[in-house]
MIDOSE-1310 file (N, C-alpha, C; in nm, 2 decimals, decimal comma, always signed):
residues 274
xxxx	+4,12/+10,78/-4,23/+4,15/+10,66/-4,30/+4,16/+10,54/-4,20; +4,21/+10,57/-4,09/+4,22/+10,46/-3,98/+4,08/+10,42/-3,94; +3,99/+10,52/-3,92/+3,86/+10,49/-3,88/+3,78/+10,41/-3,98; +3,81/+10,44/-4,11/+3,74/+10,36/-4,22/+3,79/+10,21/-4,22
xxxx	+3,92/+10,19/-4,19/+3,97/+10,05/-4,19/+3,91/+9,98/-4,07; +3,89/+10,04/-3,96/+3,83/+9,97/-3,84/+3,69/+9,94/-3,87; +3,62/+10,02/-3,94/+3,48/+10,00/-3,97/+3,46/+9,88/-4,06; +3,55/+9,87/-4,17/+3,55/+9,76/-4,26/+3,58/+9,63/-4,19
xxxx	+3,67/+9,63/-4,09/+3,71/+9,51/-4,02/+3,60/+9,46/-3,93; +3,53/+9,55/-3,87/+3,41/+9,51/-3,79/+3,30/+9,45/-3,87; +3,28/+9,50/-4,00/+3,17/+9,45/-4,08/+3,21/+9,31/-4,14; +3,34/+9,29/-4,17/+3,38/+9,16/-4,23/+3,39/+9,05/-4,13
xxxx	+3,42/+9,07/-4,01/+3,44/+8,96/-3,91/+3,31/+8,88/-3,89; +3,19/+8,94/-3,87/+3,07/+8,86/-3,85/+3,04/+8,77/-3,97; +3,07/+8,82/-4,09/+3,04/+8,74/-4,21/+3,13/+8,62/-4,21; +3,26/+8,63/-4,18/+3,35/+8,52/-4,18/+3,31/+8,42/-4,07
xxxx	+3,27/+8,47/-3,96/+3,23/+8,37/-3,85/+3,11/+8,30/-3,89; +3,01/+8,36/-3,96/+2,89/+8,30/-4,00/+2,92/+8,19/-4,11; +3,01/+8,22/-4,20/+3,05/+8,13/-4,30/+3,11/+8,00/-4,25; +3,19/+8,02/-4,14/+3,25/+7,90/-4,08/+3,15/+7,81/-4,01
xxxx	+3,05/+7,88/-3,94/+2,95/+7,80/-3,87/+2,86/+7,73/-3,97; +2,83/+7,79/-4,09/+2,74/+7,72/-4,18/+2,81/+7,61/-4,26; +2,94/+7,61/-4,27/+3,01/+7,50/-4,34/+3,06/+7,39/-4,25; +3,01/+7,39/-4,12/+3,05/+7,29/-4,03/+2,99/+7,15/-4,07
xxxx	+3,08/+7,05/-4,07/+3,03/+6,92/-4,12/+2,96/+6,85/-4,01; +2,86/+6,77/-4,05/+2,78/+6,69/-3,95/+2,86/+6,56/-3,93; +2,86/+6,50/-3,81/+2,93/+6,37/-3,79/+2,87/+6,26/-3,87; +2,95/+6,18/-3,93/+2,91/+6,06/-4,01/+2,87/+5,95/-3,92
xxxx	+2,78/+5,86/-3,96/+2,74/+5,74/-3,88/+2,86/+5,64/-3,89; +2,87/+5,56/-3,78/+2,98/+5,47/-3,78/+2,97/+5,37/-3,89; +3,08/+5,33/-3,95/+3,09/+5,23/-4,06/+3,05/+5,09/-4,00; +2,97/+5,02/-4,08/+2,94/+4,88/-4,03/+3,05/+4,79/-4,01
xxxx	+3,16/+4,81/-4,09/+3,28/+4,72/-4,07/+3,39/+4,78/-3,98; +3,36/+4,89/-3,91/+3,45/+4,95/-3,83/+3,47/+4,87/-3,70; +3,56/+4,92/-3,61/+3,58/+4,85/-3,48/+3,45/+4,85/-3,40; +3,44/+4,74/-3,32/+3,32/+4,72/-3,24/+3,33/+4,81/-3,12
xxxx	+3,28/+4,93/-3,12/+3,29/+5,01/-3,00/+3,16/+5,01/-2,92; +3,06/+4,95/-2,98/+2,93/+4,94/-2,90/+2,91/+4,80/-2,86; +2,81/+4,78/-2,77/+2,78/+4,65/-2,72/+2,71/+4,57/-2,83; +2,76/+4,45/-2,84/+2,71/+4,36/-2,94/+2,57/+4,30/-2,90
xxxx	+2,47/+4,31/-2,98/+2,34/+4,26/-2,95/+2,34/+4,11/-2,98; +2,30/+4,04/-2,87/+2,29/+3,89/-2,89/+2,15/+3,85/-2,88; +2,12/+3,73/-2,93/+1,99/+3,68/-2,93/+1,95/+3,63/-2,79; +1,83/+3,66/-2,75/+1,78/+3,63/-2,61/+1,70/+3,50/-2,62
xxxx	+1,74/+3,40/-2,55/+1,67/+3,27/-2,56/+1,57/+3,27/-2,44; +1,44/+3,25/-2,47/+1,34/+3,25/-2,37/+1,32/+3,10/-2,33; +1,32/+3,07/-2,20/+1,29/+2,93/-2,16/+1,15/+2,89/-2,21; +1,13/+2,76/-2,24/+1,00/+2,71/-2,29/+0,89/+2,74/-2,20
xxxx	+0,92/+2,74/-2,06/+0,81/+2,77/-1,97/+0,76/+2,91/-1,98; +0,84/+3,00/-2,02/+0,80/+3,14/-2,03/+0,75/+3,18/-2,16; +0,75/+3,09/-2,26/+0,70/+3,12/-2,39/+0,55/+3,13/-2,39; +0,49/+3,24/-2,43/+0,34/+3,25/-2,43/+0,28/+3,15/-2,52
xxxx	+0,17/+3,09/-2,46/+0,10/+2,99/-2,54/+0,01/+3,05/-2,64; +0,01/+3,00/-2,76/-0,07/+3,05/-2,87/-0,21/+3,00/-2,85; -0,31/+3,08/-2,83/-0,44/+3,04/-2,80/-0,53/+3,03/-2,93; -0,49/+3,10/-3,03/-0,57/+3,09/-3,15/-0,48/+3,10/-3,27
xxxx	-0,54/+3,07/-3,39/-0,46/+3,08/-3,51/-0,53/+3,17/-3,61; -0,46/+3,22/-3,71/-0,53/+3,31/-3,80/-0,64/+3,23/-3,88; -0,74/+3,30/-3,92/-0,85/+3,24/-3,99/-0,81/+3,16/-4,11; -0,70/+3,20/-4,17/-0,66/+3,13/-4,30/-0,60/+3,00/-4,27
xxxx	-0,57/+2,96/-4,15/-0,51/+2,83/-4,12/-0,60/+2,72/-4,17; -0,55/+2,62/-4,23/-0,63/+2,51/-4,29/-0,68/+2,42/-4,18; -0,81/+2,40/-4,17/-0,87/+2,31/-4,08/-0,89/+2,37/-3,94; -0,84/+2,48/-3,91/-0,85/+2,54/-3,77/-1,00/+2,59/-3,75
xxxx	-1,05/+2,57/-3,63/-1,18/+2,62/-3,59/-1,17/+2,70/-3,47; -1,24/+2,81/-3,47/-1,24/+2,89/-3,35/-1,32/+2,82/-3,24; -1,30/+2,86/-3,11/-1,38/+2,80/-3,01/-1,53/+2,81/-3,03; -1,58/+2,92/-3,08/-1,72/+2,94/-3,11/-1,77/+2,84/-3,21
xxxx	-1,68/+2,82/-3,31/-1,72/+2,72/-3,42/-1,73/+2,58/-3,36; -1,64/+2,54/-3,27/-1,64/+2,41/-3,21/-1,76/+2,39/-3,12; -1,80/+2,50/-3,05/-1,93/+2,49/-2,97/-2,05/+2,47/-3,06; -2,05/+2,54/-3,17/-2,16/+2,53/-3,26/-2,17/+2,39/-3,32
xxxx	-2,05/+2,33/-3,35/-2,05/+2,19/-3,40/-2,10/+2,09/-3,29; -2,06/+2,12/-3,17/-2,10/+2,03/-3,06/-2,25/+2,04/-3,04; -2,31/+2,16/-3,06/-2,45/+2,17/-3,05/-2,53/+2,10/-3,16; -2,47/+2,10/-3,28/-2,53/+2,03/-3,39/-2,53/+1,88/-3,36
xxxx	-2,42/+1,83/-3,30/-2,42/+1,69/-3,26/-2,52/+1,65/-3,16; -2,55/+1,74/-3,07/-2,65/+1,72/-2,97/-2,79/+1,72/-3,03; -2,81/+1,80/-3,13/-2,94/+1,80/-3,20/-2,96/+1,66/-3,27; -2,86/+1,61/-3,34/-2,87/+1,48/-3,41/-2,89/+1,37/-3,31
xxxx	-2,82/+1,38/-3,19/-2,85/+1,28/-3,09/-2,99/+1,28/-3,03; -3,04/+1,40/-3,02/-3,18/+1,42/-2,97/-3,28/+1,35/-3,06; -3,25/+1,38/-3,19/-3,34/+1,32/-3,29/-3,33/+1,16/-3,29; -3,21/+1,11/-3,27/-3,20/+0,97/-3,26/-3,26/+0,91/-3,14
xxxx	-3,25/+0,97/-3,02/-3,31/+0,92/-2,90/-3,46/+0,93/-2,91; -3,51/+1,03/-2,98/-3,66/+1,03/-3,01/-3,70/+0,91/-3,09; -3,63/+0,88/-3,19/-3,66/+0,76/-3,27/-3,65/+0,63/-3,19; -3,55/+0,62/-3,10/-3,54/+0,50/-3,02/-3,66/+0,48/-2,93
xxxx	-3,72/+0,59/-2,88/-3,83/+0,58/-2,79/-3,96/+0,53/-2,86; -3,96/+0,53/-3,00/-4,08/+0,48/-3,07/-4,06/+0,34/-3,12; -3,96/+0,27/-3,08/-3,94/+0,13/-3,12/-4,00/+0,04/-3,01; -4,08/-0,05/-3,06/-4,15/-0,15/-2,97/-4,13/-0,29/-3,03
xxxx	-4,01/-0,35/-3,00/-3,98/-0,48/-3,06/-4,07/-0,59/-3,01; -4,14/-0,57/-2,89/-4,23/-0,67/-2,84/-4,35/-0,70/-2,93; -4,38/-0,60/-3,02/-4,49/-0,61/-3,11/-4,46/-0,67/-3,24; -4,33/-0,70/-3,27/-4,29/-0,75/-3,39/-4,31/-0,90/-3,40
xxxx	-4,33/-0,95/-3,52/-4,34/-1,09/-3,54/-4,20/-1,15/-3,57; -4,13/-1,20/-3,47/-4,00/-1,24/-3,49/-3,97/-1,35/-3,39; -3,87/-1,43/-3,41/-3,83/-1,54/-3,32/-3,78/-1,48/-3,19; -3,80/-1,55/-3,08/-3,76/-1,50/-2,94/-3,61/-1,47/-2,94
xxxx	-3,53/-1,56/-3,01/-3,38/-1,54/-3,01/-3,35/-1,41/-3,08; -3,42/-1,39/-3,20/-3,39/-1,26/-3,27/-3,43/-1,14/-3,19; -3,55/-1,15/-3,12/-3,59/-1,04/-3,04/-3,49/-1,01/-2,93; -3,44/-1,11/-2,87/-3,34/-1,09/-2,76/-3,22/-1,02/-2,81
xxxx	-3,17/-1,07/-2,93/-3,05/-1,01/-2,99/-3,07/-0,86/-3,03; -3,19/-0,83/-3,07/-3,22/-0,69/-3,11/-3,23/-0,60/-2,98; -3,29/-0,65/-2,88/-3,29/-0,58/-2,75/-3,15/-0,55/-2,70; -3,06/-0,65/-2,71/-2,92/-0,63/-2,67/-2,86/-0,52/-2,75
xxxx	-2,88/-0,52/-2,88/-2,83/-0,42/-2,97/-2,88/-0,28/-2,94; -3,01/-0,28/-2,90/-3,07/-0,15/-2,87/-3,01/-0,09/-2,74; -2,99/-0,18/-2,64/-2,93/-0,14/-2,51/-2,79/-0,09/-2,53; -2,72/-0,16/-2,62/-2,58/-0,12/-2,65/-2,57/+0,02/-2,72
xxxx	-2,67/+0,04/-2,80/-2,68/+0,17/-2,87/-2,71/+0,29/-2,77; -2,79/+0,26/-2,68/-2,83/+0,36/-2,57/-2,70/+0,39/-2,49; -2,63/+0,29/-2,45/-2,51/+0,31/-2,37/-2,40/+0,39/-2,45; -2,39/+0,36/-2,58/-2,29/+0,43/-2,66/-2,33/+0,58/-2,68
xxxx	-2,46/+0,60/-2,69/-2,51/+0,74/-2,70/-2,48/+0,82/-2,57; -2,50/+0,75/-2,45/-2,48/+0,82/-2,32/-2,33/+0,85/-2,31; -2,24/+0,76/-2,35/-2,10/+0,79/-2,34/-2,06/+0,90/-2,43; -2,12/+0,90/-2,55/-2,08/+1,01/-2,65/-2,13/+1,14/-2,60
xxxx	-2,25/+1,15/-2,53/-2,30/+1,27/-2,48/-2,21/+1,33/-2,37; -2,15/+1,24/-2,29/-2,06/+1,28/-2,18/-1,94/+1,35/-2,24; -1,88/+1,29/-2,34/-1,76/+1,35/-2,40/-1,80/+1,48/-2,48; -1,92/+1,48/-2,54/-1,96/+1,60/-2,62/-1,98/+1,72/-2,53
xxxx	-2,05/+1,69/-2,41/-2,07/+1,80/-2,32/-1,94/+1,86/-2,27; -1,84/+1,78/-2,24/-1,71/+1,83/-2,20/-1,64/+1,91/-2,30; -1,65/+1,86/-2,43/-1,59/+1,94/-2,54/-1,66/+2,07/-2,56; -1,79/+2,08/-2,54/-1,86/+2,21/-2,55/-1,82/+2,30/-2,44
xxxx	-1,78/+2,25/-2,32/-1,73/+2,34/-2,22/-1,59/+2,38/-2,24; -1,51/+2,29/-2,30/-1,37/+2,32/-2,33/-1,34/+2,30/-2,48; -1,38/+2,39/-2,56/-1,37/+2,37/-2,71/-1,22/+2,37/-2,76; -1,13/+2,41/-2,68/-0,99/+2,41/-2,73/-0,91/+2,29/-2,69
xxxx	-0,98/+2,19/-2,63/-0,91/+2,07/-2,58/-0,90/+1,97/-2,70; -0,78/+1,93/-2,73/-0,75/+1,83/-2,83/-0,80/+1,69/-2,78; -0,77/+1,66/-2,65/-0,81/+1,53/-2,59/-0,96/+1,51/-2,60; -1,04/+1,61/-2,56/-1,18/+1,60/-2,56/-1,24/+1,58/-2,70
xxxx	-1,18/+1,66/-2,79/-1,22/+1,65/-2,93/-1,20/+1,51/-2,99; -1,08/+1,45/-2,95/-1,05/+1,32/-3,00/-1,14/+1,21/-2,94; -1,17/+1,23/-2,81/-1,26/+1,13/-2,74/-1,40/+1,14/-2,80; -1,45/+1,26/-2,83/-1,58/+1,28/-2,90/-1,58/+1,21/-3,03
xxxx	-1,47/+1,22/-3,11/-1,46/+1,15/-3,24/-1,47/+1,00/-3,22; -1,40/+0,95/-3,12/-1,41/+0,80/-3,10/-1,54/+0,76/-3,05; -1,61/+0,84/-2,97/-1,74/+0,80/-2,92/-1,84/+0,80/-3,04; -1,83/+0,89/-3,13/-1,92/+0,89/-3,25/-1,89/+0,76/-3,33
xxxx	-1,77/+0,72/-3,34/-1,73/+0,60/-3,42/-1,79/+0,48/-3,35; -1,82/+0,48/-3,22/-1,88/+0,36/-3,16/-2,03/+0,37/-3,18; -2,09/+0,48/-3,20/-2,24/+0,50/-3,21/-2,28/+0,46/-3,35; -2,21/+0,50/-3,45/-2,25/+0,48/-3,59/-2,28/+0,34/-3,64
xxxx	-2,20/+0,24/-3,61/-2,23/+0,11/-3,66/-2,35/+0,05/-3,58; -2,37/+0,09/-3,46/-2,49/+0,04/-3,39/-2,62/+0,09/-3,44; -2,61/+0,22/-3,49/-2,73/+0,28/-3,55/-2,77/+0,21/-3,68; -2,67/+0,17/-3,75/-2,69/+0,10/-3,88/-2,76/-0,04/-3,85
xxxx	-2,72/-0,11/-3,74/-2,78/-0,24/-3,71/-2,92/-0,22/-3,67; -2,95/-0,12/-3,59/-3,09/-0,10/-3,55/-3,18/-0,06/-3,67; -3,12/+0,03/-3,76/-3,20/+0,07/-3,87/-3,23/-0,05/-3,96; -3,14/-0,14/-3,98/-3,17/-0,26/-4,06/-3,28/-0,35/-4,00
xxxx	-3,28/-0,36/-3,87/-3,39/-0,44/-3,80/-3,52/-0,37/-3,81; -3,52/-0,24/-3,79/-3,65/-0,17/-3,80/-3,70/-0,17/-3,94; -3,62/-0,16/-4,04/-3,67/-0,17/-4,18/-3,72/-0,31/-4,21; -3,67/-0,41/-4,15/-3,71/-0,55/-4,18/-3,84/-0,58/-4,11
xxxx	-3,85/-0,55/-3,98/-3,96/-0,60/-3,90/-4,08/-0,50/-3,88; -4,05/-0,37/-3,91/-4,16/-0,27/-3,90/-4,19/-0,21/-4,04; -4,12/-0,11/-4,08/-4,14/-0,06/-4,22/-4,01/+0,01/-4,26; -4,00/+0,02/-4,39/-3,88/+0,07/-4,45/-3,86/+0,22/-4,43
xxxx	-3,97/+0,29/-4,43/-3,96/+0,44/-4,41/-3,91/+0,48/-4,27; -3,96/+0,40/-4,17/-3,92/+0,42/-4,03/-3,77/+0,39/-4,02; -3,72/+0,28/-4,08/-3,58/+0,25/-4,08/-3,50/+0,35/-4,15; -3,55/+0,42/-4,25/-3,47/+0,52/-4,33/-3,45/+0,64/-4,24
xxxx	-3,54/+0,67/-4,14/-3,51/+0,78/-4,06/-3,39/+0,76/-3,97; -3,37/+0,63/-3,92/-3,25/+0,60/-3,85/-3,13/+0,62/-3,93; -3,14/+0,57/-4,06/-3,02/+0,59/-4,15/-2,99/+0,74/-4,17; -3,09/+0,82/-4,18/-3,07/+0,96/-4,20/-3,00/+1,03/-4,08
xxxx	-3,05/+0,99/-3,96/-2,98/+1,04/-3,84/-2,84/+0,99/-3,83; -2,81/+0,87/-3,87/-2,67/+0,82/-3,87/-2,58/+0,89/-3,97; -2,64/+0,92/-4,09/-2,56/+1,00/-4,19/-2,53/+1,14/-4,14; -2,62/+1,20/-4,07/-2,60/+1,33/-4,01/-2,49/+1,33/-3,91
xxxx	-2,49/+1,23/-3,82/-2,38/+1,22/-3,72/-2,25/+1,19/-3,79; -2,25/+1,11/-3,89/-2,12/+1,09/-3,97/-2,06/+1,21/-4,03; -2,15/+1,30/-4,09/-2,10/+1,42/-4,15/-2,05/+1,52/-4,04; -2,11/+1,52/-3,92/-2,06/+1,61/-3,82/-1,93/+1,55/-3,76
xxxx	-1,91/+1,42/-3,76/-1,79/+1,36/-3,71/-1,67/+1,40/-3,81; -1,70/+1,39/-3,94/-1,59/+1,42/-4,03/-1,56/+1,57/-4,03; -1,65/+1,66/-3,99/-1,63/+1,80/-3,99/-1,52/+1,84/-3,88; -1,51/+1,76/-3,78/-1,41/+1,79/-3,67/-1,27/+1,74/-3,70
xxxx	-1,26/+1,65/-3,80/-1,13/+1,58/-3,83/-1,02/+1,68/-3,87; -1,05/+1,78/-3,96/-0,94/+1,87/-4,00/-0,89/+1,96/-3,88; -0,99/+1,99/-3,79/-0,95/+2,07/-3,67/-0,86/+1,99/-3,58; -0,89/+1,86/-3,56/-0,81/+1,78/-3,47/-0,67/+1,76/-3,54
xxxx	-0,67/+1,74/-3,67/-0,54/+1,73/-3,74/-0,45/+1,85/-3,72; -0,51/+1,97/-3,73/-0,44/+2,09/-3,71/-0,38/+2,10/-3,57; -0,46/+2,07/-3,47/-0,41/+2,07/-3,33/-0,30/+1,97/-3,30; -0,31/+1,86/-3,36/-0,20/+1,76/-3,35/-0,07/+1,81/-3,41
xxxx	-0,09/+1,87/-3,53/+0,03/+1,92/-3,60/+0,09/+2,03/-3,52; +0,01/+2,12/-3,46/+0,06/+2,23/-3,39/+0,14/+2,19/-3,27; +0,08/+2,09/-3,20/+0,16/+2,04/-3,08/+0,28/+1,97/-3,12; +0,28/+1,90/-3,23/+0,40/+1,83/-3,27/+0,51/+1,93/-3,31
xxxx	+0,48/+2,04/-3,37/+0,57/+2,15/-3,41/+0,63/+2,21/-3,28; +0,54/+2,23/-3,18/+0,58/+2,29/-3,06/+0,68/+2,20/-2,99; +0,66/+2,07/-2,99/+0,75/+1,98/-2,92/+0,88/+1,98/-3,00; +0,88/+1,98/-3,13/+1,00/+1,98/-3,21/+1,09/+2,10/-3,18
xxxx	+1,02/+2,22/-3,17/+1,10/+2,35/-3,14/+1,16/+2,34/-3,00; +1,08/+2,29/-2,90/+1,13/+2,28/-2,77/+1,25/+2,19/-2,76; +1,24/+2,08/-2,83/+1,36/+1,98/-2,83/+1,48/+2,04/-2,90; +1,46/+2,12/-3,00/+1,57/+2,18/-3,07/+1,63/+2,29/-2,99
xxxx	+1,55/+2,37/-2,92/+1,61/+2,47/-2,83/+1,68/+2,41/-2,71; +1,63/+2,30/-2,66/+1,70/+2,24/-2,55/+1,83/+2,18/-2,59; +1,84/+2,12/-2,71/+1,97/+2,07/-2,76/+2,07/+2,18/-2,78; +2,02/+2,29/-2,84/+2,11/+2,41/-2,86/+2,16/+2,46/-2,73
xxxx	+2,08/+2,48/-2,63/+2,12/+2,53/-2,50/+2,22/+2,43/-2,43; +2,20/+2,30/-2,45/+2,29/+2,20/-2,39/+2,43/+2,21/-2,46; +2,43/+2,23/-2,59/+2,56/+2,24/-2,66/+2,63/+2,37/-2,62; +2,56/+2,48/-2,60/+2,62/+2,60/-2,55/+2,68/+2,59/-2,41
xxxx	+2,60/+2,52/-2,33/+2,65/+2,50/-2,19/+2,77/+2,41/-2,19; +2,77/+2,31/-2,27/+2,89/+2,22/-2,27/+3,02/+2,30/-2,32; +3,00/+2,38/-2,42/+3,11/+2,46/-2,47/+3,16/+2,56/-2,37; +3,06/+2,62/-2,30/+3,11/+2,72/-2,20/+3,18/+2,66/-2,08
xxxx	+3,14/+2,54/-2,04/+3,20/+2,47/-1,93/+3,32/+2,39/-1,97; +3,35/+2,38/-2,09/+3,47/+2,30/-2,14/+3,60/+2,35/-2,08; +3,67/+2,27/-2,02/+3,81/+2,30/-1,97/+3,80/+2,37/-1,83; +3,69/+2,39/-1,77/+3,69/+2,46/-1,64/+3,70/+2,37/-1,52
xxxx	+3,66/+2,25/-1,54/+3,66/+2,15/-1,43/+3,80/+2,09/-1,41; +3,88/+2,09/-1,51/+4,01/+2,02/-1,50/+4,00/+1,87/-1,52; +4,12/+1,81/-1,51/+4,12/+1,67/-1,53/+4,08/+1,59/-1,41; +4,03/+1,47/-1,44/+3,99/+1,39/-1,33/+4,11/+1,33/-1,25
xxxx	+4,10/+1,32/-1,12/+4,21/+1,27/-1,04/+4,19/+1,12/-1,01; +4,28/+1,04/-1,05/+4,26/+0,89/-1,03/+4,26/+0,86/-0,88; +4,18/+0,76/-0,84/+4,17/+0,72/-0,70/+4,24/+0,58/-0,69; +4,29/+0,56/-0,57/+4,36/+0,43/-0,54/+4,25/+0,33/-0,52
xxxx	+4,28/+0,21/-0,57/+4,20/+0,10/-0,55/+4,22/+0,03/-0,42; +4,13/+0,05/-0,32/+4,14/+0,00/-0,19/+4,02/-0,09/-0,16; +4,04/-0,18/-0,07/+3,93/-0,27/-0,03/+3,84/-0,19/+0,07; +3,71/-0,20/+0,05/+3,62/-0,13/+0,14/+3,62/-0,19/+0,28
xxxx	+3,60/-0,11/+0,38/+3,59/-0,16/+0,51/+3,45/-0,14/+0,56; +3,38/-0,25/+0,60/+3,25/-0,24/+0,64/+3,24/-0,23/+0,79; +3,18/-0,13/+0,85/+3,17/-0,12/+0,99/+3,04/-0,17/+1,04; +3,04/-0,25/+1,15/+2,92/-0,30/+1,20/+2,95/-0,41/+1,31
xxxx	+2,85/-0,48/+1,36/+2,87/-0,58/+1,46/+2,92/-0,71/+1,39; +3,02/-0,77/+1,46/+3,08/-0,89/+1,41/+2,99/-1,01/+1,45; +2,97/-1,10/+1,36/+2,89/-1,22/+1,39/+2,98/-1,32/+1,47; +2,91/-1,38/+1,57/+2,98/-1,48/+1,65/+2,98/-1,61/+1,57
xxxx	+3,09/-1,69/+1,58/+3,10/-1,81/+1,51/+3,03/-1,92/+1,59; +2,94/-1,99/+1,52/+2,86/-2,09/+1,58/+2,92/-2,23/+1,53; +2,90/-2,33/+1,61/+2,95/-2,46/+1,57/+2,86/-2,51/+1,47; +2,91/-2,56/+1,36/+2,84/-2,61/+1,25/+2,79/-2,75/+1,28
xxxx	+2,67/-2,78/+1,24/+2,61/-2,91/+1,26/+2,68/-3,01/+1,17; +2,68/-3,14/+1,20/+2,74/-3,24/+1,11/+2,66/-3,26/+0,99; +2,72/-3,32/+0,90/+2,65/-3,34/+0,77/+2,52/-3,43/+0,80; +2,43/-3,41/+0,70/+2,30/-3,48/+0,72/+2,31/-3,63/+0,73
xxxx	+2,40/-3,69/+0,66/+2,41/-3,84/+0,66/+2,50/-3,89/+0,77; +2,58/-3,81/+0,83/+2,67/-3,86/+0,94/+2,59/-3,87/+1,07; +2,63/-3,98/+1,15/+2,56/-4,00/+1,28/+2,66/-3,97/+1,38; +2,61/-3,91/+1,49/+2,70/-3,88/+1,61/+2,73/-4,01/+1,68
xxxx	+2,85/-4,01/+1,74/+2,89/-4,12/+1,82/+2,80/-4,13/+1,95; +2,75/-4,25/+1,97/+2,66/-4,27/+2,08/+2,74/-4,25/+2,21; +2,68/-4,18/+2,31/+2,75/-4,16/+2,44/+2,75/-4,29/+2,51; +2,85/-4,30/+2,60/+2,87/-4,41/+2,68/+2,79/-4,40/+2,81
xxxx	+2,76/-4,52/+2,87/+2,70/-4,52/+3,00/+2,56/-4,48/+3,00; +2,52/-4,41/+3,11/+2,38/-4,37/+3,12/+2,34/-4,27/+3,02; +2,43/-4,20/+2,97/+2,39/-4,10/+2,86/+2,34/-4,17/+2,74; +2,39/-4,30/+2,72/+2,34/-4,38/+2,60/+2,22/-4,45/+2,62
xxxx	+2,16/-4,45/+2,74/+2,04/-4,52/+2,77/+2,06/-4,66/+2,81; +2,18/-4,70/+2,84/+2,21/-4,84/+2,88/+2,26/-4,84/+3,02; +2,23/-4,94/+3,10/+2,28/-4,95/+3,24/+2,43/-4,95/+3,24; +2,49/-4,89/+3,34/+2,63/-4,89/+3,35/+2,68/-5,03/+3,39
xxxx	+2,80/-5,06/+3,35/+2,86/-5,19/+3,38/+2,89/-5,20/+3,53; +2,84/-5,31/+3,59/+2,86/-5,33/+3,74/+3,01/-5,35/+3,77; +3,05/-5,28/+3,87/+3,19/-5,29/+3,91/+3,21/-5,43/+3,98; +3,32/-5,49/+3,97/+3,35/-5,62/+4,03/+3,33/-5,61/+4,18
xxxx	+3,26/-5,72/+4,23/+3,23/-5,72/+4,37/+3,36/-5,75/+4,45; +3,37/-5,67/+4,55/+3,48/-5,69/+4,64/+3,43/-5,74/+4,77; +3,48/-5,86/+4,82/+3,44/-5,91/+4,95/+3,52/-5,85/+5,05; +3,45/-5,81/+5,16/+3,52/-5,74/+5,27/+3,62/-5,84/+5,34
xx	+3,72/-5,79/+5,38/+3,82/-5,87/+5,45/+3,78/-5,89/+5,59; +3,80/-6,02/+5,63/+3,76/-6,05/+5,77/+3,88/-6,03/+5,86
């Protein structure tokens, strides 16, 4: 009987131990409203100089052009300029029947157009090398604005003194340049807006950092100590006192005797005693 009881005890103990291990509760996660036992995560403010610059924008951005698209647009502008320069090489105002004054005025307009085209080509080539530059894009836009009215003036003179079809070719080249100029406007507007937003964010972050710094340093310096009002002492060489000259209108007293330029009064003759 005793052996049977020992055998039953040995068989039941492992089952009870297994039951306790299986019903062990897992630790619950900390309550969000419980005591702050962990380190509080704060926002990390990155200085503006360390903020990575955004080089490109998503394709869905309104008006934005990728650098490859800006280069393609600059190449189209070059083709339109090449066509216009080819037309200018075919103009011979010396053969036209016109007054000398009108011919001189047209030649000046022609020379002005060539200079405007040269300036525009300079900006266009720089933009093609740096398609992400807002400054170069804006200067290219302004240079095209200087070319277009001069092309219209030349086209009007060519239509009048040579033939209308030849003048229409100038107008067609000018219209093409105008369309290309307007194509870059949305891109420039996007870049301007992007830089304005970046400046606004930088100013806002700077103001926030200044407020936090003022709050952190508040009361640490103590009160200002008033200073006594004393007369300043200047250290240096003392100036020697010079005799001041008399007033401009006053005359000095004439010296007596030889010093005044007059002969001295003769002393009374004394006859020697005999």
